[in-house]
C-alpha positions as CSV (number, residue, x, y, z in Angstrom):
1,G,133.2,63.0,114.6
2,V,131.3,65.9,116.5
3,G,128.9,68.2,114.7
4,L,127.8,71.3,116.1
5,I,124.4,73.2,115.8
6,G,124.7,76.8,116.9
7,C,128.1,78.2,116.8
8,K,127.7,81.6,118.5
9,G,127.3,81.2,122.1
10,M,127.8,78.1,124.9
11,G,127.7,75.6,122.1
12,F,131.0,77.1,120.8
13,S,132.3,76.8,124.5
14,D,130.4,73.1,124.5
15,L,132.5,71.9,121.7
16,T,135.8,73.7,122.7
17,S,136.1,71.7,126.2
18,M,135.4,68.5,124.4
19,L,138.0,69.3,122.2
20,K,140.3,69.3,125.1
21,M,139.7,65.2,124.9
22,S,142.6,63.5,122.1
23,E,139.8,61.7,120.5
24,I,137.3,64.1,119.8
25,E,137.4,65.3,115.7
26,V,135.2,68.2,114.8
27,V,133.4,66.9,111.3
28,A,130.9,69.9,110.5
29,L,129.7,73.5,111.8
30,C,125.8,74.4,111.4
31,D,124.5,78.3,111.9
32,V,122.4,79.9,109.6
33,D,124.9,83.0,109.9
34,D,127.6,82.9,107.7
35,K,129.9,85.5,109.7
36,V,129.8,83.1,112.6
37,L,130.6,80.3,110.9
38,S,133.5,82.5,109.4
39,D,134.6,83.1,112.8
40,R,134.2,79.8,114.5
41,T,136.1,78.7,111.1
42,A,139.0,80.4,111.9
43,D,139.0,79.9,115.8
44,L,139.2,76.6,115.2
45,E,142.0,76.6,112.7
46,K,144.1,78.8,115.0
47,A,143.7,75.9,117.7
48,G,145.2,73.8,115.3
49,V,141.8,72.1,113.8
50,N,141.1,71.2,110.4
51,K,138.7,72.9,108.7
52,P,135.0,71.6,109.4
53,K,132.1,71.3,106.6
54,W,129.5,73.7,106.4
55,Y,125.8,73.3,107.0
56,K,123.1,76.0,107.1
57,D,120.1,73.5,107.8
58,Y,120.9,71.2,110.7
59,R,118.9,68.5,109.1
60,K,121.8,68.3,106.7
61,L,124.2,67.6,109.3
62,L,122.2,65.3,110.9
63,D,122.5,63.4,107.6
64,D,126.3,63.5,107.9
65,K,127.2,59.7,108.5
66,D,130.8,60.7,109.9
67,I,128.6,62.6,112.6
68,D,128.2,60.5,116.0
69,V,127.9,63.4,118.3
70,V,125.7,66.3,118.0
71,I,126.0,69.6,120.2
72,I,123.1,71.6,120.3
73,G,123.7,75.6,121.4
74,T,121.0,77.4,119.3
75,P,118.0,79.4,120.9
76,D,115.8,77.3,123.0
77,H,112.9,77.5,120.6
78,W,114.7,74.9,118.5
79,H,116.0,72.9,121.0
80,C,112.9,70.5,121.0
81,L,112.9,70.1,116.8
82,Q,116.6,69.7,117.3
83,L,117.3,66.9,119.9
84,A,114.6,64.9,118.8
85,H,115.8,64.8,114.8
86,A,119.1,64.3,116.1
87,V,117.7,61.2,118.5
88,Q,116.2,60.1,115.7
89,A,119.1,60.2,113.4
90,G,121.0,58.2,115.5
91,K,123.1,60.8,117.2
92,D,124.4,61.5,120.7
93,V,123.4,64.8,122.1
94,Y,124.4,67.5,124.0
95,C,121.9,69.9,124.3
96,E,122.2,73.7,126.4
97,K,119.7,74.7,128.7
98,P,116.9,74.9,129.1
99,L,115.9,71.5,127.5
100,A,112.9,73.3,125.9
101,N,110.8,76.5,125.6
102,S,107.4,74.7,126.9
103,I,105.7,72.0,128.9
104,E,104.8,70.4,126.1
105,E,108.3,70.0,124.4
106,C,109.4,69.0,127.7
107,N,107.1,66.0,127.6
108,L,107.4,64.9,124.1
109,M,111.3,64.8,124.6
110,F,111.0,63.4,127.5
111,S,109.4,60.7,126.4
112,L,111.5,60.3,123.3
113,V,114.7,59.5,124.9
114,Q,113.2,57.3,127.6
115,N,112.7,55.1,124.7
116,S,115.4,55.4,123.0
117,D,118.9,53.9,123.2
118,R,120.9,57.4,123.0
119,M,123.4,59.3,125.5
120,V,121.9,63.0,126.1
121,Q,123.4,65.2,128.2
122,I,121.8,68.7,129.0
123,G,124.1,72.0,129.4
124,Q,123.0,72.5,133.2
125,W,127.1,71.7,134.1
126,Q,126.8,72.7,137.3
127,R,126.0,68.5,137.8
128,S,129.7,68.1,137.4
129,Q,130.8,70.9,139.3
130,P,133.0,69.1,143.1
131,H,131.8,72.0,145.1
132,F,128.2,72.0,143.7
133,V,127.7,68.4,144.6
134,D,129.7,69.0,148.0
135,A,127.3,71.4,149.0
136,I,124.6,68.8,148.3
137,N,126.1,66.3,149.8
138,F,126.2,68.2,153.2
139,V,122.6,69.3,152.9
140,H,121.6,65.6,152.4
141,S,123.6,64.8,155.4
142,G,120.6,65.9,157.3
143,K,122.9,68.4,159.7
144,L,121.4,71.4,158.4
145,G,118.3,70.4,160.4
146,E,114.7,70.7,159.0
147,I,114.6,72.7,155.9
148,R,111.4,74.7,155.4
149,L,112.6,76.9,152.7
150,A,115.6,77.0,149.7
151,K,115.7,80.2,148.0
152,A,117.6,81.0,144.5
153,W,118.3,83.9,142.8
154,A,120.0,86.0,140.9
155,Y,120.5,89.7,140.7
156,Q,122.0,90.5,137.3
157,G,123.8,94.0,137.6
158,W,125.3,93.7,134.0
159,M,122.1,93.4,132.2
160,G,120.8,97.5,131.2
161,S,118.3,98.7,129.1
162,I,117.7,97.3,125.7
163,P,116.8,100.1,123.4
164,V,113.8,100.4,120.9
165,L,115.6,99.4,117.6
166,P,113.6,99.5,114.4
167,D,112.7,96.5,112.2
168,T,115.3,96.5,109.0
169,A,116.7,93.6,106.4
170,A,118.3,90.9,107.3
171,P,122.2,90.9,107.5
172,A,123.7,89.0,104.3
173,G,124.7,85.8,104.6
174,V,121.8,85.2,107.6
175,D,119.3,82.5,106.9
176,Y,116.4,84.4,109.1
177,D,113.7,82.2,107.5
178,M,115.7,78.9,109.5
179,W,116.5,81.2,112.4
180,L,113.1,81.7,113.1
181,G,112.2,78.1,112.5
182,P,109.0,77.2,114.6
183,A,108.5,80.5,116.1
184,P,106.1,83.6,114.8
185,K,106.7,85.5,111.7
186,R,108.1,88.8,112.4
187,P,110.5,91.2,110.5
188,F,114.2,91.4,111.3
189,N,115.4,92.7,114.2
190,A,118.6,92.9,115.6
191,N,117.3,93.4,119.5
192,R,115.5,89.3,118.6
193,F,118.7,87.8,116.9
194,H,121.9,86.2,118.8
195,F,122.6,86.9,122.4
196,N,119.1,89.0,123.2
197,F,116.9,86.2,121.7
198,R,116.1,85.4,125.6
199,W,114.0,88.6,126.8
200,Y,111.5,87.6,124.0
201,W,108.5,85.0,124.5
202,D,108.4,83.7,121.2
203,Y,111.9,82.0,121.6
204,A,113.1,81.5,125.5
205,G,111.5,82.3,128.8
206,G,114.2,85.4,130.1
207,L,116.1,85.1,133.3
208,M,113.8,82.7,135.1
209,T,114.7,79.5,131.9
210,D,118.5,81.4,131.3
211,W,119.9,81.5,134.7
212,G,116.9,80.0,136.7
213,V,117.2,76.8,135.2
214,H,120.9,76.4,136.6
215,L,120.2,77.2,139.9
216,M,116.9,76.5,140.3
217,D,118.2,72.7,139.6
218,Y,120.1,72.7,142.3
219,A,117.5,74.0,144.6
220,L,115.4,71.0,143.6
221,Y,118.4,68.6,144.0
222,G,118.8,69.6,147.4
223,M,115.4,69.3,148.4
224,R,114.8,65.8,146.5
225,A,112.2,67.4,144.5
226,N,110.6,68.2,141.2
227,T,107.2,69.9,140.1
228,P,105.5,71.2,142.8
229,K,101.9,71.5,144.2
230,S,101.4,75.3,143.3
231,V,103.2,78.0,142.2
232,M,102.6,81.6,142.4
233,A,104.6,84.7,141.2
234,L,104.7,88.9,141.0
235,G,106.9,91.2,138.9
236,G,107.1,92.8,135.6
237,K,109.4,95.4,133.8
238,F,110.1,97.2,136.5
239,A,114.2,97.9,136.4
240,Y,113.4,99.4,132.2
241,P,109.9,99.6,131.4
242,D,110.1,101.5,128.0
243,D,113.2,99.1,126.7
244,A,112.6,96.5,123.9
245,S,112.3,93.3,125.9
246,E,109.2,91.5,126.8
247,T,110.1,89.1,129.5
248,P,109.9,90.3,133.4
249,D,113.2,92.0,134.4
250,T,112.1,92.1,138.2
251,L,110.4,88.3,139.4
252,Q,109.5,86.5,142.8
253,T,108.5,82.8,141.9
254,V,107.2,80.8,145.0
255,Y,106.8,77.1,144.5
256,E,104.5,75.1,147.5
257,Y,105.7,71.6,148.2
258,D,104.8,69.3,151.2
259,G,106.7,70.7,154.4
260,F,108.7,73.5,152.4
261,S,108.6,75.6,149.6
262,I,111.2,77.0,146.9
263,L,111.7,81.1,146.0
264,W,113.0,82.1,142.9
265,E,114.1,85.5,142.6
266,H,115.5,87.9,139.8
267,A,116.7,91.1,139.4
268,T,117.9,93.3,136.0
269,G,120.7,96.1,137.3
270,I,121.5,95.3,140.3
271,D,124.2,93.0,141.5
272,N,123.5,92.9,146.0
273,G,121.7,89.7,146.0
274,N,120.8,87.6,148.9
275,Y,123.6,87.2,151.0
276,G,126.0,89.4,149.3
277,R,126.2,87.1,146.2
278,N,124.7,88.2,142.7
279,H,123.6,84.6,142.6
280,G,123.1,81.5,144.4
281,I,121.0,79.0,146.4
282,A,120.4,79.2,149.7
283,F,119.2,75.9,152.0
284,I,117.5,77.8,154.9
285,G,117.6,75.0,158.0
286,N,116.9,75.0,161.6
287,N,120.7,74.3,162.1
288,G,121.9,76.4,160.0
289,T,121.9,77.7,156.4
290,L,124.1,76.5,153.3
291,V,124.9,79.3,150.8
292,L,126.2,78.2,147.7
293,D,127.4,79.6,144.5
294,R,129.7,79.7,141.5
295,K,132.9,80.7,143.8
296,G,131.5,78.1,146.6
297,W,129.8,77.3,149.5
298,E,129.6,78.4,153.1
299,V,127.3,77.5,156.1
300,I,126.2,79.8,158.4
301,A,125.2,78.6,161.9
302,E,122.3,79.2,164.1
303,K,123.6,80.3,167.4
304,N,124.4,76.9,169.7
305,K,123.1,74.9,167.2
306,M,126.5,73.8,165.0
307,K,129.7,75.4,164.1
308,R,130.0,77.4,160.8
309,I,131.8,76.4,157.7
310,P,133.9,79.0,155.9
311,L,133.5,79.3,152.2
312,Q,134.7,75.8,150.3
313,K,135.9,77.5,147.2
314,N,135.5,76.4,143.7
315,Q,137.9,74.2,142.3
316,G,138.5,73.8,138.4
317,S,136.4,73.9,135.7
318,G,132.7,72.4,136.0
319,L,131.8,72.8,132.2
320,D,135.2,70.7,131.4
321,K,134.0,67.7,133.9
322,H,130.7,67.9,132.1
323,T,131.7,67.6,128.7
324,V,134.3,64.2,129.8
325,N,131.4,62.9,131.7
326,F,128.9,63.3,128.5
327,I,131.8,61.3,126.0
328,E,132.6,58.9,129.0
329,A,128.9,58.0,128.4
330,V,129.1,57.8,125.2
331,K,131.6,55.6,124.9
332,S,130.5,52.9,127.9
333,R,127.0,53.4,126.5
334,D,125.7,53.2,130.0
335,A,123.3,56.5,130.6
336,S,123.2,56.1,134.0
337,N,126.8,57.5,134.3
338,L,125.1,60.9,132.9
339,K,125.4,63.8,135.4
340,A,122.2,65.8,134.1
341,P,120.5,63.1,131.9
342,L,117.2,64.0,130.3
343,K,115.2,64.3,133.5
344,V,117.6,66.6,135.1
345,G,117.1,69.0,132.6
346,Y,113.1,68.4,132.4
347,D,112.8,69.0,136.1
348,A,114.1,72.7,136.0
349,A,112.9,73.3,132.9
350,M,109.2,72.4,133.8
351,V,109.7,74.3,137.4
352,C,111.0,77.2,135.1
353,H,108.0,77.1,133.0
354,M,105.7,76.8,135.8
355,G,106.8,80.1,137.2
356,N,106.4,82.1,133.7
357,I,103.0,80.8,133.8
358,A,102.3,82.1,137.1
359,F,103.8,85.3,136.1
360,K,101.6,85.2,132.9
361,T,98.1,84.4,134.6
362,G,98.7,86.5,137.8
363,N,97.5,83.8,139.6
364,R,98.0,81.1,142.1
365,I,98.3,78.2,139.7
366,N,98.0,74.7,140.9
367,W,99.2,71.7,139.1
368,D,98.2,68.2,139.2
369,N,101.5,65.8,139.0
370,Y,98.8,62.5,138.2
371,S,97.2,64.2,134.8
372,G,100.2,66.6,134.1
373,Q,97.8,69.4,133.8
374,F,97.0,72.5,135.9
375,S,93.6,73.3,137.2
376,D,92.6,76.3,135.8
377,E,91.9,76.8,131.5
378,A,94.4,80.0,131.4
379,S,97.4,78.2,132.7
380,N,96.5,75.2,130.6
381,A,96.4,77.1,127.6
382,L,100.0,77.7,128.4
383,I,101.5,74.5,128.1
384,N,101.5,73.9,124.4
385,A,103.9,74.7,121.8
386,H,102.5,76.8,119.0
387,Y,104.7,75.9,115.3
388,H,104.2,77.9,112.7
389,N,105.5,78.8,109.2
390,G,105.2,75.0,108.1
391,W,107.2,73.2,111.1
392,E,105.5,70.6,113.6
393,L,105.8,69.2,116.4
394,P,108.0,66.4,116.1
395,K,106.2,62.7,115.5
396,I,107.3,60.0,118.1
């Protein structure tokens, strides 16, 4: 039986994907918003699914003995607590990306899952998308020659200004204190609730951790890399300087490795990104450049060094393949078959948090893999999570 915590967005998409498998039974939904619970239950009933149990406190869902698998689709600031508590309750977990909202939480979650027998898949579903995998196999073949630079980017033309709104009472049926959880206590504001939580530091890391986790994951995969030696970042609120959001709408981040670098960039209100794509990853080699996005991949050849490869198109749903991969691992109890185990989520989240830390400090920051620390106090001060309202980091 499956229980879903956080039903508004991708969590419900994950559940809907899993329901394409005949053995999946929805036992319970958990959300702080009664309207979301009602709407999602209606969606399930239209699809012929029996009405599930309702919970507003995820801890009660985790106590439910009928639940074997938990999907976590809550805002980022909840991921660490809910994943840790789910694993400690003996549940297998499909957790939406990014893994967590701080480096400290990422480290804690990695240690916990590494020492458990639970199956944990992170929702970086491109790991199960065949054309993404084919592209990385080509990168690893060596045909591009030496790769000294990889780029990843997200240009989000649909993202406009977020207007300033006054604080109000929380809507009827919303347990706002539970929504806040470990985040700082603030008055309810519609801008911070549901989808737009992504653009506020209390709950998330902006486009760097939203789209960045998906695309930097594949940049790391292609370059066989994880944490960098140093990071630099420049950007700010340049598109909409006076809107209500906090995270940068324009950002460039450079990650230094031995022999190559990785560049991340994002911009809102613009769709024309690198190579005519509003998102993607490019591996720039001496012989040619492989460009990859959700539509497919192609190789742009350097003159007289290799043949151009035309667009190899996307085929099928990566999300559906990702959820099948997870459920197969749950049944086999073999974590080695997971396409996006916790380590994959860990590596991608770590570099994205480092990018945000470099932006916040305004410095080139140096990372020591051995100590798990930066070389400066200002950056190290941003490693830790700060929990509020009586919530504490999970004990492991």
